[in-house]
C-alpha positions in Angstrom: 169.2 138.1 107.4 168.9 134.3 107.6 169.5 132.4 104.4 167.9 128.9 104.0 169.3 127.0 101.0 167.7 123.8 99.8 168.5 121.1 97.3 164.9 119.7 97.1 164.7 116.0 96.5 167.9 115.0 94.6 166.3 111.6 93.8 163.6 113.3 91.7 165.0 111.6 88.6 163.8 108.3 90.1 164.3 106.2 93.3 167.7 104.6 93.9 168.2 101.1 95.3 170.1 101.6 98.5 172.5 98.7 97.9 174.0 100.5 94.9 177.1 102.2 96.3 177.8 105.9 95.9 181.3 107.3 96.5 180.4 111.0 96.0 181.5 113.0 99.0 178.8 114.9 100.9 180.4 118.3 100.2 180.5 117.6 96.4 177.0 116.2 96.4 175.7 119.2 98.5 177.2 121.9 96.3 176.4 120.3 93.0 172.8 119.7 94.2 172.4 123.2 95.4 173.6 124.6 92.0 171.3 122.2 90.1 168.2 123.2 92.2 169.0 126.9 91.9 169.3 126.6 88.1 166.1 124.7 87.9 164.2 127.5 89.7 165.7 130.4 87.8 163.6 131.9 85.0 166.5 131.4 82.5 167.6 127.8 81.9 171.3 128.8 81.9 172.4 131.7 84.1 175.0 132.9 81.6 173.7 131.7 78.2 175.0 133.3 75.1 172.9 134.8 72.4 173.5 134.2 68.7 175.5 137.4 68.4 177.8 136.3 71.2 176.5 138.6 74.0 175.7 137.3 77.4 172.2 137.1 78.9 172.2 138.6 82.5 171.5 136.3 85.3 167.8 136.5 86.4 167.2 138.6 89.5 167.3 136.4 92.5 164.0 137.8 93.8 162.2 136.1 90.9 163.0 132.6 92.2 163.5 133.1 96.0 161.1 134.2 98.7 161.8 136.6 101.6 159.6 136.5 104.7 160.2 137.9 108.2 163.9 138.4 107.8 164.5 134.9 106.1 165.4 134.4 102.5 164.4 131.0 101.1 166.8 130.0 98.3 165.0 128.9 96.2 161.4 129.3 97.2 160.5 126.2 99.3 158.2 123.7 97.6 158.0 120.7 99.9 157.8 117.1 98.4 155.9 115.0 100.9 156.4 111.3 101.0 153.5 109.4 99.5 153.2 106.3 101.7 152.3 106.0 105.4 154.9 106.9 108.0 155.5 103.3 109.0 156.6 102.5 105.4 159.8 104.5 105.8 163.2 104.6 107.5 164.0 108.3 107.8 167.6 109.2 108.7 168.8 112.7 109.3 172.4 113.8 109.8 173.1 117.2 111.2 176.4 118.9 110.7 177.4 121.4 113.3 179.9 123.7 111.6 183.3 125.1 112.8 183.5 128.5 114.5 179.8 128.6 115.4 179.1 129.0 119.2 177.8 125.7 120.7 175.1 127.6 122.6 173.2 128.1 119.3 172.6 124.4 118.8 169.4 124.0 120.7 167.6 126.3 118.3 169.6 125.0 115.3 168.8 121.4 116.0 165.0 122.0 116.3 165.0 124.1 113.2 166.8 121.4 111.2 164.3 118.8 112.3 161.3 121.0 111.6 162.6 121.8 108.1 163.1 118.1 107.3 159.7 117.1 108.7 158.0 119.9 106.7 159.8 118.8 103.5 158.8 115.2 103.9 155.3 115.8 105.3 156.1 113.5 108.3 155.8 113.9 112.1 159.0 112.1 113.2 162.3 110.6 112.1 163.9 107.3 112.9 167.5 108.2 113.4 169.3 111.5 114.1 173.1 111.5 113.7 175.1 114.6 114.7 178.5 115.5 113.5 180.6 117.7 115.8 183.3 120.0 114.1 187.0 119.2 114.3 186.6 115.4 114.9 188.4 112.9 112.7 188.8 109.2 113.2 192.2 107.4 112.6 191.9 103.7 112.3 195.7 103.3 113.0 195.6 105.2 116.3 192.9 104.4 118.9 193.8 107.5 121.0 193.8 109.9 118.0 190.1 110.7 118.6 191.1 112.8 121.6 194.0 114.7 120.1 193.5 118.3 118.9 193.6 119.1 115.3 196.7 121.0 113.9 196.5 124.8 114.2 194.8 126.6 111.4 196.6 128.7 108.8 197.0 132.4 109.5 195.2 133.2 106.2 191.8 134.8 107.1 189.9 132.9 104.5 191.5 129.5 105.2 191.0 129.9 109.0 187.3 130.5 108.4 187.1 127.2 106.4 189.0 124.8 108.6 187.4 122.3 110.9 189.1 123.8 113.9 190.0 121.9 117.1 187.6 119.3 118.5 185.3 120.3 121.3 185.6 119.1 124.9 183.3 116.3 126.1 181.3 118.7 128.3 180.3 120.9 125.4 179.2 117.8 123.4 177.1 116.6 126.3 175.4 120.0 126.6 174.5 119.7 122.9 173.4 116.0 123.5 170.9 117.1 126.1 169.0 118.9 123.3 168.9 115.7 121.3 167.7 113.7 124.3 164.8 116.2 124.6 163.8 115.5 121.0 164.0 111.8 121.8 161.7 112.2 124.8 159.2 114.2 122.8 159.0 111.4 120.2 160.3 113.4 117.3 163.4 111.1 117.1 163.4 107.4 117.7 167.2 106.8 117.9 170.3 109.0 118.2 173.7 108.7 116.7 177.2 110.2 116.7 180.1 110.4 114.2 183.8 109.7 114.4 183.9 108.5 118.0 186.6 106.1 118.9 187.0 104.1 122.1 188.6 106.8 124.1 185.9 109.4 123.3 183.1 107.0 123.7 184.4 105.9 127.2 184.2 109.5 128.3 181.0 110.4 126.6 178.7 107.5 127.3 178.6 107.6 131.1 177.3 111.2 130.9 174.4 110.4 128.6 170.8 109.6 129.5 170.0 108.3 126.1 172.9 106.4 124.6 173.7 106.7 120.9 172.5 103.7 118.9 174.9 104.4 116.0 178.5 105.5 115.6 179.5 106.5 112.1 183.1 106.1 111.0 184.6 107.9 107.9 185.7 105.6 105.1 188.0 108.2 103.4 191.0 105.9 104.0 189.3 102.7 103.2 188.9 102.4 107.0 189.2 99.0 108.7 187.5 99.6 112.0 189.8 98.6 114.8 188.9 95.4 116.7 188.9 97.2 120.1 186.3 99.6 118.8 184.2 96.8 117.4 184.3 94.9 120.7 183.5 98.0 122.7 180.7 99.1 120.5 179.2 95.6 120.7 179.4 95.7 124.4 177.6 99.0 124.5 175.1 97.9 121.9 176.2 100.6 119.4 176.0 99.9 115.7 179.1 100.9 113.7 178.4 102.3 110.3 180.7 103.8 107.7 180.2 107.0 105.8 181.9 109.4 103.3 180.9 112.7 104.7 183.0 115.8 105.5 182.8 117.5 108.9 183.0 121.0 107.4 180.6 120.2 104.6 180.0 123.8 103.6 183.0 126.2 104.1 182.4 129.9 104.0 184.4 130.4 100.8 182.4 127.7 99.0 179.1 129.3 100.0 180.2 132.8 98.8 181.1 131.3 95.5 177.7 129.5 95.1 175.7 132.6 96.0 178.0 135.2 94.4 177.9 137.0 91.1 180.9 135.2 89.5 180.7 132.6 86.7 179.9 129.8 89.1 177.5 131.9 91.3 173.7 132.5 91.1 173.8 136.2 91.6 172.3 136.5 95.1 175.3 138.3 96.6 176.9 141.3 95.1 180.6 141.1 94.2 183.2 143.7 95.1 182.4 147.1 93.6 179.0 145.9 92.2 175.8 147.8 92.7 173.9 146.2 95.6 170.5 147.4 94.5 169.6 144.1 92.9 171.9 141.9 95.0 172.6 141.4 98.7 175.7 142.8 100.3 177.5 141.5 103.4 179.5 138.7 104.9 177.9 135.2 104.7 178.4 132.8 107.6 177.3 129.1 107.3 175.5 128.0 110.4 174.6 124.3 109.9 173.9 121.7 107.2 171.4 118.8 107.5 171.1 115.8 105.2 168.0 113.6 105.1 167.2 110.3 103.5 163.9 108.4 103.3 164.1 104.7 102.4 161.0 102.6 101.6 161.5 99.7 103.9 160.0 96.8 102.0 161.5 97.8 98.6 164.9 99.0 99.8 164.8 102.2 97.6 165.6 105.8 98.5 162.5 107.8 97.7 163.7 111.1 99.0 167.1 112.6 99.8 168.3 116.1 100.1 170.0 118.9 102.1 169.2 122.1 103.8 171.9 124.6 104.7 171.4 127.7 106.8 173.6 130.8 106.8 173.5 134.3 108.3 174.1 137.4 106.1 175.7 140.2 108.2 176.3 143.7 107.1 179.9 144.7 106.8 
């Protein structure tokens, strides 16, 4: 079964001026926003509220606030929030996180599905910028060549190995994925393309093989990154805009997703716990597939009207 998790518009409390900085990491923002949206859609205001005599109220059955159709479970039931102004009034940016341990040959379908979900949510027909994040890539401002080194090996622990970023992919695999993005660009669904965590060495190998060059390269700011001068000069030469970000590559580890959907104190009761009756909850192993973040900014006012996430996972029987 496919699981589609959504945060809805996390700016629903009011638009945010984009120049106001936010330092909340994407994984924290994603998980807290998912929990908040799930709670808002449940029939009970608090999943484990206590009655006056101290007993606990059971969590509402997940079927009361989710929708299942054709082998897909929407968590919660999808209620799109279309943008209210004409398309030309917005800058719409989408960042797609490809997750570790997921075969790259699934990305053609995944990418189109992610774009379709965002367009449906926003009621729009195209996006301005699509940035992709490949698993296992990190940027080190102190070492220009570090962007081509492999990540350290994962721990032998089963759960930890499922939640690590893994080793970076080779350039050929990235280019195969990039061809899907170039098709979206050719179809007019995406105006500009971008990548994340690419230093000079990786860019030099990547760019000659592209038909549509990335317009943007995002660099992580987790270490108060000062972008190296060689990268600044190379990006300027290639007409690539350098941007900073605070996102995680593995934005939704498997263990985190199990906790959110599980039957524990911090879960929403979609998945049955060990030894629990599965009649009213789902059983199986949950495997995150991809996460997408979208932001719609009103150009002339510089405010974020809509921002949110979708996450897709597969539930497989044990």
